[in-house]
C-alpha positions as CSV (number, residue, x, y, z in Angstrom):
1,X,41.6,-213.7,-7.2
2,X,41.2,-214.1,-3.5
3,X,41.0,-211.7,-0.6
4,X,44.0,-211.1,1.6
5,X,44.7,-209.3,4.8
6,X,47.5,-206.7,5.0
7,X,48.4,-203.9,7.4
8,X,48.9,-200.3,6.3
9,X,50.5,-197.9,8.8
10,X,49.6,-200.3,11.6
11,X,45.9,-200.7,10.6
12,X,44.4,-203.9,9.2
13,X,43.1,-203.8,5.6
14,X,41.4,-206.4,3.5
15,X,42.0,-206.3,-0.2
16,X,42.5,-208.4,-3.4
17,X,45.6,-210.5,-3.9
18,X,47.7,-209.6,-6.9
19,X,46.9,-205.9,-7.4
20,X,49.6,-203.3,-6.6
21,X,50.1,-201.7,-3.3
22,X,49.7,-198.3,-4.9
23,X,46.2,-199.3,-6.1
24,X,45.3,-200.3,-2.5
25,X,46.7,-197.1,-1.0
26,X,44.7,-195.0,-3.4
27,X,41.5,-197.0,-2.8
28,X,42.1,-196.4,1.0
29,X,42.5,-192.7,0.4
30,X,46.2,-192.6,1.3
31,X,48.0,-190.1,-0.9
32,X,51.2,-191.2,-2.5
33,X,53.3,-189.0,-4.8
34,X,53.8,-190.3,-8.4
35,X,54.9,-188.9,-11.7
36,X,55.6,-191.9,-14.0
37,X,52.5,-193.9,-13.0
38,X,49.5,-194.0,-15.3
39,X,46.7,-196.5,-14.9
40,X,46.6,-197.1,-18.7
41,X,50.3,-198.2,-18.8
42,X,52.3,-200.9,-17.2
43,X,54.1,-199.5,-14.1
44,X,57.9,-199.3,-14.4
45,X,58.9,-197.4,-11.2
46,X,61.0,-194.7,-13.0
47,X,60.4,-191.8,-10.7
48,X,60.7,-193.8,-7.5
49,X,58.5,-191.3,-5.6
50,X,55.9,-193.9,-4.6
51,X,58.3,-195.6,-2.2
52,X,56.9,-197.4,0.9
53,X,58.5,-199.3,3.7
54,X,57.7,-203.0,3.9
55,X,58.4,-205.0,7.0
56,X,59.6,-208.6,6.3
57,X,60.6,-211.5,8.5
58,X,62.3,-210.8,11.8
59,X,61.1,-207.2,11.5
60,X,63.6,-206.3,8.8
61,X,62.5,-203.4,6.7
62,X,63.0,-202.6,3.0
63,X,62.0,-199.7,0.8
64,X,60.0,-200.8,-2.2
65,X,58.1,-199.1,-5.0
66,X,54.3,-199.3,-4.4
67,X,53.5,-199.1,-8.1
68,X,55.3,-202.4,-8.8
69,X,54.9,-204.2,-5.5
70,X,52.0,-206.7,-5.6
71,X,49.7,-207.4,-2.6
72,X,50.1,-210.7,-0.7
73,X,48.8,-212.1,2.5
74,X,50.3,-210.6,5.7
75,X,52.1,-207.7,3.9
76,X,53.0,-204.9,6.4
77,X,53.3,-201.5,4.8
78,X,54.3,-198.1,6.1
79,X,53.8,-194.9,4.1
80,X,55.1,-192.2,6.5
81,X,58.1,-193.7,8.2
82,X,61.5,-192.1,8.3
83,X,62.8,-194.6,5.7
84,X,60.0,-193.5,3.3
85,X,60.6,-189.8,3.9
86,X,64.3,-190.3,3.1
87,X,63.7,-192.4,0.0
88,X,61.2,-189.8,-1.4
89,X,63.5,-186.9,-0.7
90,X,66.4,-188.7,-2.5
91,X,64.1,-189.5,-5.5
92,X,62.8,-185.9,-5.7
93,X,66.2,-184.4,-5.5
94,X,67.4,-186.6,-8.4
95,X,64.4,-185.5,-10.5
96,X,65.0,-181.8,-9.6
97,X,68.6,-182.1,-10.7
98,X,67.2,-182.9,-14.2
99,X,64.3,-180.4,-14.1
100,X,64.9,-177.9,-11.4
101,X,62.0,-175.6,-12.5
102,X,59.4,-178.3,-13.0
103,X,56.3,-177.1,-11.2
104,X,55.0,-180.6,-10.7
105,X,58.1,-181.5,-8.7
106,X,57.9,-178.4,-6.6
107,X,54.2,-179.0,-6.0
108,X,54.9,-182.5,-4.8
109,X,57.5,-181.2,-2.5
110,X,55.0,-178.7,-1.0
111,X,52.1,-181.2,-0.8
112,X,54.1,-184.0,0.8
113,X,56.5,-181.8,2.8
114,X,59.5,-183.4,1.1
115,X,62.8,-181.5,1.6
116,X,64.3,-180.6,-1.8
117,X,67.7,-179.4,-0.7
118,X,69.3,-176.6,-2.7
119,X,67.3,-176.5,-6.0
120,X,69.6,-175.8,-9.0
121,X,68.6,-172.4,-10.5
122,X,70.7,-172.4,-13.7
123,X,72.9,-169.5,-12.3
124,X,76.6,-169.9,-12.9
125,X,77.6,-167.2,-10.4
126,X,79.5,-165.4,-13.2
127,X,78.3,-162.1,-11.7
128,X,77.9,-160.5,-15.1
129,X,74.4,-159.3,-14.1
130,X,75.6,-157.8,-10.8
131,X,78.5,-156.0,-12.5
132,X,76.6,-154.6,-15.5
133,X,73.8,-153.4,-13.2
134,X,76.2,-151.6,-11.0
135,X,79.1,-150.6,-13.3
136,X,77.3,-149.8,-16.6
137,X,73.6,-149.2,-15.8
138,X,74.4,-147.6,-12.4
139,X,71.3,-149.0,-10.6
140,X,73.0,-151.5,-8.3
141,X,69.8,-153.6,-8.1
142,X,71.5,-157.0,-7.8
143,X,74.0,-158.4,-5.3
144,X,75.5,-161.7,-4.2
145,X,74.2,-163.0,-0.9
146,X,75.4,-166.0,1.1
147,X,72.6,-168.5,1.8
148,X,73.6,-171.7,3.5
149,X,76.7,-173.1,1.8
150,X,76.2,-171.2,-1.5
151,X,76.0,-167.6,-2.8
152,X,73.1,-166.5,-4.8
153,X,72.3,-163.5,-7.0
154,X,69.5,-161.6,-5.2
155,X,67.6,-158.4,-5.8
156,X,68.0,-155.3,-3.7
157,X,64.4,-154.1,-3.2
158,X,63.4,-150.9,-4.9
159,X,66.5,-150.4,-7.0
160,X,65.6,-152.1,-10.3
161,X,64.7,-149.7,-13.1
162,X,63.4,-152.3,-15.5
163,X,66.0,-151.9,-18.2
164,X,66.4,-155.6,-18.7
165,X,70.1,-155.5,-19.2
166,X,70.7,-158.2,-16.6
167,X,68.4,-160.6,-18.5
168,X,70.0,-159.8,-21.8
169,X,73.6,-160.4,-20.5
170,X,72.8,-163.6,-18.5
171,X,74.5,-166.5,-20.4
172,X,72.2,-169.1,-19.0
173,X,68.9,-167.1,-19.1
174,X,68.4,-167.6,-15.4
175,X,67.1,-164.1,-15.2
176,X,63.8,-163.9,-16.9
177,X,62.1,-160.9,-18.5
178,X,58.4,-160.9,-19.3
179,X,56.5,-158.1,-20.9
180,X,52.8,-158.7,-20.6
181,X,49.8,-156.4,-20.7
182,X,52.0,-153.3,-20.5
183,X,53.9,-154.6,-17.4
184,X,57.5,-155.8,-17.3
185,X,58.5,-158.4,-14.7
186,X,62.1,-159.3,-14.1
187,X,62.8,-162.3,-11.8
188,X,65.5,-164.9,-10.8
189,X,64.3,-168.3,-9.4
190,X,61.1,-167.4,-7.7
191,X,62.3,-164.0,-6.5
192,X,61.1,-160.8,-8.2
193,X,63.8,-158.3,-9.2
194,X,61.3,-155.7,-10.3
195,X,57.8,-155.1,-11.7
196,X,57.3,-152.0,-13.9
197,X,54.5,-150.5,-15.9
198,X,55.7,-149.8,-19.4
199,X,55.4,-146.5,-21.3
200,X,54.0,-146.4,-24.9
201,X,56.0,-144.8,-27.7
202,X,54.2,-141.6,-28.8
203,X,54.8,-142.5,-32.5
204,X,54.1,-146.2,-32.9
205,X,52.2,-146.9,-29.7
206,X,54.4,-149.9,-28.7
207,X,55.3,-150.5,-25.1
208,X,59.0,-150.1,-24.9
209,X,60.4,-148.9,-21.5
210,X,59.7,-148.4,-17.9
211,X,59.2,-144.9,-16.4
212,X,62.1,-145.6,-14.0
213,X,64.4,-146.4,-16.8
214,X,63.4,-143.2,-18.8
215,X,63.9,-141.1,-15.7
216,X,67.3,-142.8,-15.0
217,X,68.4,-142.0,-18.6
218,X,67.2,-138.4,-18.3
219,X,69.1,-137.9,-15.1
220,X,72.3,-139.4,-16.6
221,X,72.0,-137.3,-19.8
222,X,71.6,-134.1,-17.8
223,X,70.8,-131.1,-20.1
224,X,71.9,-132.8,-23.3
225,X,69.6,-131.8,-26.2
226,X,68.0,-134.9,-27.6
227,X,64.7,-135.5,-29.4
228,X,63.9,-138.1,-26.7
229,X,64.1,-135.4,-24.0
230,X,61.0,-133.7,-25.6
231,X,59.1,-136.8,-26.9
232,X,58.6,-140.3,-25.6
233,X,59.9,-142.3,-28.5
234,X,61.0,-145.9,-28.6
235,X,64.6,-146.4,-30.0
236,X,63.3,-147.4,-33.4
237,X,61.1,-144.3,-33.9
238,X,63.7,-142.1,-32.3
239,X,66.3,-143.3,-34.9
240,X,63.7,-143.0,-37.7
241,X,62.9,-139.3,-36.8
242,X,66.6,-138.6,-36.3
243,X,67.5,-140.0,-39.7
244,X,64.7,-137.9,-41.3
245,X,65.9,-134.8,-39.5
246,X,69.4,-135.3,-40.8
247,X,68.1,-135.9,-44.4
248,X,66.0,-132.8,-44.2
249,X,69.0,-130.8,-43.0
250,X,71.2,-132.0,-45.9
251,X,68.5,-131.0,-48.5
252,X,68.3,-127.5,-46.9
253,X,72.0,-127.0,-47.2
254,X,71.9,-128.1,-50.9
């Protein structure tokens, strides 16, 4: 293998003929986004994120993949040109269409300042969550909001009561509910709908509802006499004690 001279972003560089441009760029400390590349495997250029601009004869430019392109004498490479930025953006958007929540893709977009365009969020805009929160639950914590050319389901700050009805009714599971360490978090995309400490059931000790939800139910029920008005029971324990009370009442009548 012989040494050859190339130019990277206008600067001369001496390297070894036959290795890939990506290897040279990494040796020179120039960061290039990749996903499908691994040094133990033969490069195939599947993700197309490692695009570079190559100047040929008569100054004509082409966009090629640095993981496949081999070094040769006189090669002129650009890693930050407008052609490169456009090619990387198109490649990233194709990948995001397949895996819109992939953190590795979103991190590459942040690290390399690559525009992603509207990221698919899995939401069908069926409005079931908005309607059930307003018409059935009565909280009105979600609404439709115009952002650019599309409408999005977005939270109204402070109105979520943590019931989880929106997550349960969502047909695509775009709204996520997570109960962890006694805290319930509801979110859509990267936006938080509500974060709520959960209350333990007095009988079984299981976390089961937020204080906001219990207060909401109490206000809606008014002065209705119910065992849950006097004790903080989860639905399972409340039903169990209710069934026991009914059985005891029947035996007394007998």
